[in-house]
N, C-alpha and C positions, 0 to 999 in steps of 0.2 A: 263051442269049444274053447274059443278065445278066451272068454270070461272065466270059463271053468279053469283054464291055465293060469290066468292072472291070479285069481283067488289061491289056487294051489301055490303060486310062487309067494305070495304074501304069508301063507300058513307056514311054508318052509321057512322063510326069512325069520318070522316071529318065533317059531320053534327053535332056530338056532340062537337067537338073542336069549330065550328063556334059557335053553341049555347051558349057555355060558354064565348067564346070571345066576344060574342054579348052582354054580359052582361056589359062588359067594355064599350062598345060603348054606351049602354044605360046609363050607369052611367055619362059618359062625357055630353050626351045630358040632363040629369036632371040637372047637375050642371049648365049648361047654363041657364036653366029654373028657377034655385033657389030652385028646388025641392031636398033638399039636405037630406031628409029623404028616398026618393026613391033611390037616388044615393047612400047612404049609404048600403041600403038593396042589391043593385045590385053589388056593390063592395064586401060585404061579401060573396056573392056567388061566385064571381070570386077568392076571395082570397083560397077558400078551394078546388077548383076543380084542378086536377093534370095538365090540359092542360092550364090554366090561372093563376095559383097562382104565377108562375115565369115568366110570360110574361112581357116584358118591358113596354108594354102599360098599364098594370094593375097598374103599380107602377106609370106611368105617370098620370094617372087618380086618384090615390091616392093623388099624389101632388097637382092636380087641386083641387080636393075635400077638402084638408086640407086648401089650400089657401082661397077658398071660404067660409068655416067655419069661418076663421078670418075676413073676409070682411063682411060677413053678419050682419045686424042689428037684426036679429030674435034671441031672447034669447033662444028658444027651441033648437036650433042647437049648441048652445056653448058647451055642454057637450059632443060633438061628439069627440072633440080633446082635450088632455091635454095641447099640447103647438103648436098649429097648424101650425105656420110657420116653427118652427124646424122640425116638422114632414113633412111638405111639402118638405123642401128642402132635407131632408134625403130620401124621395121617389123619387124625380128628380134624385138625384144622383144615387140611386139603378137602376133607368129606364136606364140610361145612361151606367151603368155597364153591364146590361143584354142585350144591343143591340150592337152586334159586328159590324153592318154595320154602326152604327153612324146616323141613321135617327132621333132617339129621341133629339140628341144632336143638329142637325141642325134644328129641329123643334123649341127647345128651344131658340136657337140663333135667328132664322128668326122671331118667334113670340115675341121675346123679354120677354119671360117669367121670365128670372132672373132679368130683369129691373123691372119688376111688384113686384117681391118677395123683392127686394132689398128695393124699396119704402115701402112696407108694413112693412118690418122690422124698417126701420128708423121712421115710425110711431108709431110702437110698443115699439120701444126702448125710443121714445120721452114721450110717455103715461106713461110708467114705471118709466122714471127719474121724472117726475112730481109728480108721486105718491110716490117718495123717494124709490123706489124698485130699487136701483143702482146696485145690482148684476144681477136683470133681465135685466136691461137697457144695461148693459155691454154685456151680452149674446146676445142680439139682434143686438147691434152694430158690434161686433165681427163677427157674421155670415154675416152681411151686408158686411163687408169689405172682408171677405172670398169669397163671391159671386162676388163682383165686381172687385176683383184681379184675378178672374178665365177667362179663354178663353171662357166662355159661356155668358158672360156679353157684351152686345153690347152697348158700350158707354164709355164716359170718366169718369174717376174716381173722385169723389167729395172729395176734401181735408178735407172738414169739418167733415166727418164722424170719421177720426182718431181723430180729437179733441173732438167730441162727446164721442167716446170710452175712451178716456183719462179721460174726467170729470167723466164718470160713474165708471171708475176703481178707480180714488183717492177718489171718495165719498164712495165707497164700500171697500176701504182700501186695495185694490189689487194693491199695489204700484208698483211691477215689470211690471204689464200690463200697469200701468199708464205711466210708465218711456218709455216703448216701443212706445206707441202711441203717447205722446207728443214729444219725439225724432223724430218721423216720421214727426209731423208737423214742427218741427224745421228744419229738413233737406230739407223740400219742401218749407222752406221759408213762412210759413203760421202764420200769426197773430204776426209778428215780435218777441219781446222779450217774449211775454206771455208764449209760451209752454216751454222756456227755464226755467222761473221762476217756472213752475209746475213741471218740472224734479226735479228742486231743492227741491221743497216741497215734491215731492214723496221720495227722498232720505231722507230727514227728517223723513217721514212717517215710513220708514224702520229703523230709528235709525242709519242711517250710516252717522253720522256728518262729518267725514273726507271727503267722496267723495261729500257731500253736499256743504262742505266749499270749496273744491277745485273746483267744478263745478261752483260755485259762483264768484269766484275769477277770472274765465276764462272769465266771461261775458263782463267786461270792454273791453276787446281786441276785442269781436264781436260788442259790441254797446258802443263806446267811447262816454262818456258824458250823458249817460242815467242816470238819477237820481233814476229811480227805482232800479237800481242794487245797488247803494249806500244805499238807504233806506233799501233794503234787507240785506245787509252786516251789517248795524247798528243793526237791528233786530236780526240777527244771533248772534253776539258778546255780545249784551245784554243778550240773553237767554243763552248763554253759560258762562255767567258771566266773561267776558273778557273785563273789561272797557277800557283799553288802547286801544285796537283796535277799539272799538265802538267809543271812543273819536276821533280817527283819522278821520274815515268816517263822523262823526257828522260834524266836522270842514270843511271837504270837501263839505259836503251838504249845510251847512250855507253859504258858499262862493257862491255857485251856486243858492241857494234859501233862501236869507236872512230873507225872510216875512213867512217862514213855520213855523207856530206854532208847529207842531208835532216833529220838531227838537229839539226845546227848551223843549218841555215836555219830549222827550226821554232823552236828557241830564239832565233834572232835576231829572227824577226818577233814572238814573244811579248814580247821586251823592248822592241821598237820600238813595239809598241801600248801599252806601259806608260809610254812616254817616257823608258826607261831606256837612254840612247843609247850610253853606252861599252860596255855588255854586248851591246847589240844589233850594234854595230860588230864587236866581237871575234869574237863567233858567227858573223856573216855573212862576215867575212874567212876564218875557217877554213873555212866551207863552200866560198868559192871557191878555196881552196888545194886543196881535195879535188876540185872539179869547177868549171871555170871557163866552161862554155859554156851556163850557164842564164840565160835573160833575168830570171826572178823574182829569183834571188838577186843579179844584178848590179844590177838596178833597187831591191831592197831596201836594199843597201848604200848606193847612192847616195842613196835617200831617208833614210836613218839620218844620213848627213852632213848633209843639207839641213835635216832637222828639228833636228838638234843645233845648227846654225849659227843657224837661226831663233831657237831657245831662247836662245842666247847674246845675240843682237841685243836681244831683249826684256829680258834681265837688264842689258845695256849701258845701256839707256834710263834706269835708276834710279841710274846712277854720276854723281856731280855733279862730280868732279875731271876737268878737261878731259884731262889726259894719260892718266889711267886709262882714260877713256871712249874716247879714240883708240885705245889698246892692245886694249881689249876688242873695237872694231869690227874691228880688224886681225886679231884672233885668230879672229873669226867668219868673216870674208871667208876666212881660211885653210882653214876647215871646208869652206866652200862649195867651194872650189878642189878640195879632195880628193873631192867628189862627183862632179866632172866626168868622169874616165875611166871611172867606173862607169856613168854614164848614157849615155856614148858608147858603151860596150861593149853596154850593154842595147838601145841602137837599133840596132847592128850585127847583133845576134842576132834583133831583131824590127824590121826596117825599116818606116817609116811608122807606128810607134806613138805615137800622139798624147800619150800621157802621158809618155814618154821626150821627146819633142820639146818639150813645154810646159816641162819641168824644165831641159832644155839652153837654151831660150830665155831663161828667167830666169837661168840661170847664166852665160851669155854676156854678157847685158846687164849684170848687176851686176860682172863681173870685168874687162870690157872697158876700164875705165879705167886699169888697171895693165898690160893686155896687149891692145895695138892689134889684134893679129892676130884677135882674138875677133870684131871688128866684122864681118868678112866671114861668119863662121860664124853669128852672130846674124842677119844678114839673111837667109842662105841658110835657116836654120831657120825665121824668121818667114815667109818665103815658102812655104816647104813646109807649114807649119802651115795657112796661109790656103788652100792648094789642097785639103787633106784635111778642112777643115772647112766648105767651101763646100756 
């Protein structure tokens, strides 16, 4: 009887284990059927039982469940997981760690489970990026990369995922991560010069202008003759208020692309910022000849004439001879008049722009003594400014 009792006890214990582990099997079946509410209930019972809570299949089933929550279109299941794909990945990894024989790992590889998870993470990351959740997108893409770089992923690595991660990182201002991913793209010769320029932008984002400059200066060695590098160097030196270096690269760029209006615009603004008015006017005029429908160029040329005229008035105040003073004032007003058509064109291109309106109000007021028709324009401009500034 004693032996019979012991055998019966073993049978009862085994039946209890089988019953609890059967919950996991049931959960997997419910997941396949799309009955995630029933799957959740079965898994919750498996989580709390001593014989199944640390079983590798329980965590494998949890991974399948979380992934199914992400994939379902039924909104009533969406609350089952906070971040279903991250939870799925954590569950699969836990399952592998609890399985000393490696059967779960083989199942994941054979059934291409991580391939499916990587595709889901790409989809999730793309959706988050489109929704401007750049930090969330980076998290998705970073996990996708971790999975595809692992030995549980059955397939070739997609180079584009590093670029996606880099874009998410730079948009979320996580510049160190952006440098890592864009440099990976550069090392893999993906998208040519583009990732190199984005590494540079990331250094600028970090405020490390020294490394940014050195990185940029090395690019002509890698991409000889590429005008993008020269344009970026011009932009860098203009922002750094280093006009001599900027002028050097502007000259180089003009030689390579003499009809590029943006180069003349850059040179004009550089001269304008240094109060070198005649050179600014010449460069901006050339830019407008090449492309006359840009607000910034029209406004810039108008501003160059206005600033030149203002400077001429200051110098006129030092003239003691009445006739010479009168002529100097006349000459200054002539420069003011030259600004008017460009400011009017700027306003035409950008209606209700307060900066153009303020400049025109001043010009009309100053010049109306010689041209009575400007009185009406002055009153109209003043009224419009008043409306916009209320």
